[in-house]
N, C-alpha and C positions, 0 to 999 in steps of 0.2 A: 737278668739275674746278676747281681753284683756280689762279689765274693770278698770276704775279709782277708787281711794279709796272712801270710804263712806263720805257722808256729815253728820255731827253729829248733825244737828239742830233737836231740839225736836218737835215732832208734837204737835200743840197747840189745836187740835180739842178736845172739852170737851165731856165727856161721858154723854149719856142721863140717867137720873135717872127715872126709871120706877117703880112706886109703885105697880101696878097690871097689869099683862098681862091677857087678856081675854082667858079663856079656850076655844079652838076652835076645832072643828072636821075638820081637814084639808081636803078640797076638798071632803067632805063626806067620809072621810077615813072609818068611821064607824058611826052608828047612835047613837046619844046621847039622852037619855031620856029628854023630855021637862021639864023645870023648875026643875032640880035636887035639892034635899035638900042640905043645907050647911053642914050638918053633919049626917052621918048615920052609923049604926052598920055594922060589917062585914056580919052578916046574911042578913041584908037588901041590902048591896052592892052586894051580890051574890045570891039574891032571885030568879032571873031569868036571862036569857041571855042578856036582854036589859040592866039591871043595871050592870051586870058583864062587858059588853062591854064598859061602861063608864070608868071603871077602866082600861081596856085595852087601850082605847084611850089615857089616860094620859101617858102611857109608850111610845107611839109613838109621843107625842107632842113636837115639837121644841120650847124650851123655855130657853133662856139664863139666866133667873133670878132664876133658880132652880126649881126642879120638872121636870117632863116629861123626855125627852131623855137626858141621862147624859152628852153627849158631845156636847151640844148646845152652850157652852160658848167659843169655840175656844182655850181653854187652852191646850188641848192635841196637836193641831197643833202648837201653838206658842211655848210651852215649849220644845217640841222635835225638832222643827226647829232650835231653838236657841242652844240646846244641841249638835246638829249635825253640819253640815256645810252648812245649807241652809239659815239661817236668822241671822241678827244682829239687835240689838235694840237700838234706838236713845235716849231712856229715861234712867232713873236712878232708877226705882222701882225694886221690887223683881224679875221681869222678867229678868233683867240684869244678875242675878245670874246663870241662866241657861246657858248663853253664856260663862260666865267666869269660870264656874265650882266651884262657891262659895256658892252653895245652903246651907241653914241651915234648921234645923227642924222647925224654925219659919216662913219659907217662906209661904206667904199666897196663892200663886199660887199652890205650892205643896199640901197645905192643901185642896184646891179645887179639885185637881186631885185625891185625896184620898176620899174626902167626897161625891162628886157628884156621882160616881159609886155606892157607898154604899147606897145612897139615892135611886138611881134607883133600886138597888138590893132589897131593902125593898119593893118597889112597885111590882116588879116581884114576889118575894117570897110570898107576900101577895095574889096575884092573884092565884099563884099555890096552896097555902094553901086553899084559898076560894073555888076553883073549884074542887079540888081532892075529889072524893067520894060524891060530891054534888048531891043529888037526885032530886034537882030542875032543873038540867041541863042535857041535852042529852049527851049520851056517845060520840057522834061525835063532839059536841061542846067542851067537856072537852079535847078530844084528840087533836083537832086543836089548842086550845089556850094554852094548856100545851106545845105543841111542839114549838109554837111561842115564848113563854116566855123563854124556854130553850135556844133558839138561842140568845135572848137578854142577858140572864145571861152569856152565854158562851162568848159573845163579851165583856161584861164588865170585866170578869175575865181575858180574854186574854190580854186586855190592862193593867190591874193592875199588872199582873205577870211580864209583860215586863217592866213596869216602876219601880216597887218596889221589885221584887222578890217574895218570899213567903208572902202571906197575909192571914188574917183570912178568912176561908171558911164559909160563912154564907148562909145557905139554909132555914132558918126559920125566923119568925118575933118576936120570944120570946126574948124580950130585956134582961130579967134577964139572959139568957144564952149567947146571942150574944155579950153583952157588955163586956164580960170577956173572949173572945176567944183568944188563942195565935195564932201566925202566923202559917199557915200550910206550908209545903214544896212546892217548885215549882212543884215537881213531883205530889203531891197530887192535886194541883190546875189544872194542865194540865189533870190529870185523871178525874176530875169533868167536865172540859170543853169537853173532848172527849165523855164522857158518855152522857152529855146533847145533844151534836150534833149527836151522833149515834141514840139517841132516836128521835131527831127531823127529821133526814133523813128517818127514818123508818115510820114516821107518817104524814109528811107534803105532800100535793099534789104538782104537778108541777105547777098548776095554782095558781095565787095569790088570796087570800081569799076576797079581796075587790078592789075597783078601785084604779089604781096606783100601786106602788111597795113599799109601805110603811110598809106593813106587810110581814114577811118572808114567802117564799115558799120553796119547796124542794131544789131548786138551790141556794138559799141564804144560807141554812144550809150546802150544799155541798161546796160552796165557802169558808165559814169560816172553815170548816173541812179541806179543801185542804190547807189553810193558816196555820192552827195549825200544821198539819202534816209536812209541809215544815219547820216550826220553830223547830219542834221536831226531824227533820232528818229522818222522815219516808217517804223516797223519793218515793217509789212505790205507797204508799197510797195517797200521795199528788198529784202525776201524775194522778192516777185513778180518784180522785174526780174532779180535774180540767178538765180532759178530758171529763168527764160526762157532766159538765156544758157547755163546748164549743160545744160538739157534740149534745147537746139538740136542737140547732137551735133556742133557745128562745131569743137569744141576738145577736146583730150585732153592730160592731163598727160604730160610727157616721162618716159621711164623713168629717164633719167640726169639728175641735177641739173646736170651740166656742159653739157647740151644746152639748158637753159631759155632762155638768152639769145642763142642762135644764130639766124642768119638762117633762116627757115623753121621755127622752133620750133612744134610742134603745139599748144602752150598759149598762144601769142601771140594776143592779141586786137587789140593795136595796138602796132606796133613800127616804128621809122623807121630806114632804113639809115644807119649811121654812116660815111659816106664823107667823109674830110677829106684835105687835102693831105699831112700829115705824121704824123698819128696817128689812131687810131680813136675810141672813146668818150673823152670827157674824163674820165669816172670812172676808166677804166683808167689813163689818163695821170697823173692826180693820186694815185691810190691805190697802184698797183703800183710799188715802189721799183726804182731801178736796181741792178744787181748790185753787192753789197757796200755799198750805202747803206741807211741806216735809213729806214723809212717816214715820210712826212710826216704821215700821219693814222693813228692806232693805234685798233684796236678795244678798247673799255674792258673791264676785268674784269667790269663789270656785265653786259654782253652775253655775254661768253664764258662766264660762269657760268650763263647762262640756258639754254644748250644742254645737253641731257641726254646722258649717256654713250651713245655709239653714234650720235648724230645726224650723219648724213652731210652736213648743211648746214654744220657746223663744219669738216668736212674739205674740202669742195668750194667753199665760198663765203667762207672766211676763210683768207687766205694767211699763211704763217709765214716769217720769216727770222731768222737768229741774228746778233746784233751784240754784241760784247763778252760773249760767252757767255750772253746773254739771248735768250729766244724773244720776238720781237716779232710782233704780229698785225695784219693790215691787211685791208680789204675786198677781196674777190677774186671778186665775182660777174661783173664784167667783167674779162677776162684779157688781151685783145689790146691792147697799148699801141700798136703800129705799125699804120698803115693797111693794110699788107700782111699782117696777121695771118691765120692760117688755123687752124681754120675761121672764117669771118666772123661777127662778132657784130653784131647790130642793137641799137638803143636801145629798151628795153622801156618802154612806157607802161602798158599793162594786160595782165594775163595771167590764165589760168583759176584758178590757185591762190588769188589774191585774191578772186575771185568766190565760191569755195567758202567762204571765211572770212567774207565779207559775209553770205552766206545763213546760215551758222551762227550769227553774232552776232544777226542779225535773228530767227532762230528762237527763240533764248533770250529776247530782249527783248519779243517780241510779247505782247499781253494774254493770249493762251492759248499760252503757250510750249510748243514742241515740243523738249524736251531731247534725246530720242533722235535726232532728225534732226540737231540741232547737233553732237552727239558723232560721228555718222556722218561728217559732213563734215570734222570735225577729224581723224578717223582716216584719212581718205583722204589728207590732207596729211601726217600723221605717217608712215604706211606708206610713202609715196614717199620719205621722208627716212630710211628704215631703222629706224623706231621702232615699237614695239608699240602697240597701241591705248591710248587714254587710260584712266587709272585714276580719273578724276573721278567723284564720286558722282552717278550719273544721276538721283537723286531731288532733288538740290539745284540750284536755279537759280544760286545764288552760285557753287557749285563749277564748274558747266559754263561759266558766263560767264568765270570765271578761266582755264579751260582754253582757251577760244577766244582770249582776249586774249594769253595766253602764246604760243599758236601764231602769232598775228599778229606778235608780237615777233621770233620766230626765223625765220619764213618771209619776212617783208616787211622785214627789216633792210636799211638802205642804199638803200631804194627810196621816192622821192617823199615824203619826210618822214613816212612812215606812223607811225613810233613817236612822233615829236614830236606829230603831230596826235592820235594815239590818247590820249596822256597828257593832253592838254588837253581833248579832248571828253568823256573819261570822268571828268574831275575828279580825276585821280590825279597830276597833274604835281607839285603842291606836296609831297605825301606821299613820292613816289618820289624826286624830285630833291633834296629837302632831305636825305633819308637818304643819298643817294649822292655828292652834291657840295656844295661850299660856294658861297654867293653867290646861291642862288635867292631870288627875290622874285616875288609874284603879278604884278607889272607886266611881268615877263619873258615872259609868255605871248604878248605881241604884240610885234613888232619896231617900232622907231621909224620914223616917216615921215621920209624923207631930208630933211635941212635944205635942200639945194639946191632941191628941189621946192617947199618951203614958201616959199622966197625968191621963186620964180617965181610962185607962186599963193598969195596971202594968205588964201584961203578954206580952205586945208588945215589942219585942226586937228591937234595932236600927240597921240599916244597917252599915257596917264598915265605919269608917271615919267621922261619924257625931256625935259621942258622945261628 
């Protein structure tokens, strides 16, 4: 399938200015105390399990205006999609710099990618500090919430280390200390991530602690641990964790691709209810154009041409609109723009299809590779997308690995920077992106440390190429 060039018309839909988003307990995620006070001390916040759970609720609240879950604003999806070969941008703001590899330390979107996770980490660390050794709380409560918070902290640091390289490792809320921390090494960050996840897998039950799948369970922690081990090249460990999640029987691929991101999706391992005042997921709001308007973000020909003929993911996960007689394509995994959209979509963090692909890649890369197992997992994903089994040479490790990575490209597009991270960790970024776009340089593999942060903290060094 060959695609025509982009239409460069700029999307004219204005952004909603939302002064205040109501703090909500999404679908009774957890119980919120009635009439909570506007300001309380930490001792009051963690005086009992009910007040402590109000703080926990905030961690899982989908809120693109800041606070709550750190990745509610779609910036990770957009920035990495533009940096890789998934998206182009029709506007001329700071987001265009991701596509052209002209990022500067003054870029406001980069600043958000740095600040939002640290805001989230503050909330997580505050909870951990508030419940640890707290005699007002039961031991079982402390164990459960501590494990959950460590999964969230691990997720935040995993994304940050892959975007920026080494970052300050903050595990407390003492501003006098944390405000002047230097960057820790990538190895140190991964060590903390793995320590947190090992603790979580040892303490989280297989069952979810509340309705839905918004709070991590054992398999959530194992999924992230599998992903981390894959990125770290710990192939057997990645395989084992992924295999455990798959064989748990707790998750099943949805029959329809259009059901993958819905509330209650059978393949959802971790998904947060996207309940906001005026619109649902920020991805849908940013990607799905208004009637008659051109999309602000276009799916690139590189990605469109990666889909094989008959791939239902192209039909169901890529939207099309006609502007000036040209077909324009945009991300369409999340379809509900309005908060009242039906059926309801949740914000997906981890799902079973990714776990199959983690296990497949680990099987290929292990010292004693299991190529038939890898292809079997690839075929499960392909068949769900309406495709026949892979024709990759089952005797060739190179061919099977290429089949796995190709399937990751088409299955995981527009999700959590998967393509951008894959190109970098496999060493293929330079080769692929130089051939597809202009402006690529090796330093672009890491984003710049925001200038404002370096002005506040003189110990923060800058990534190469941005001074």
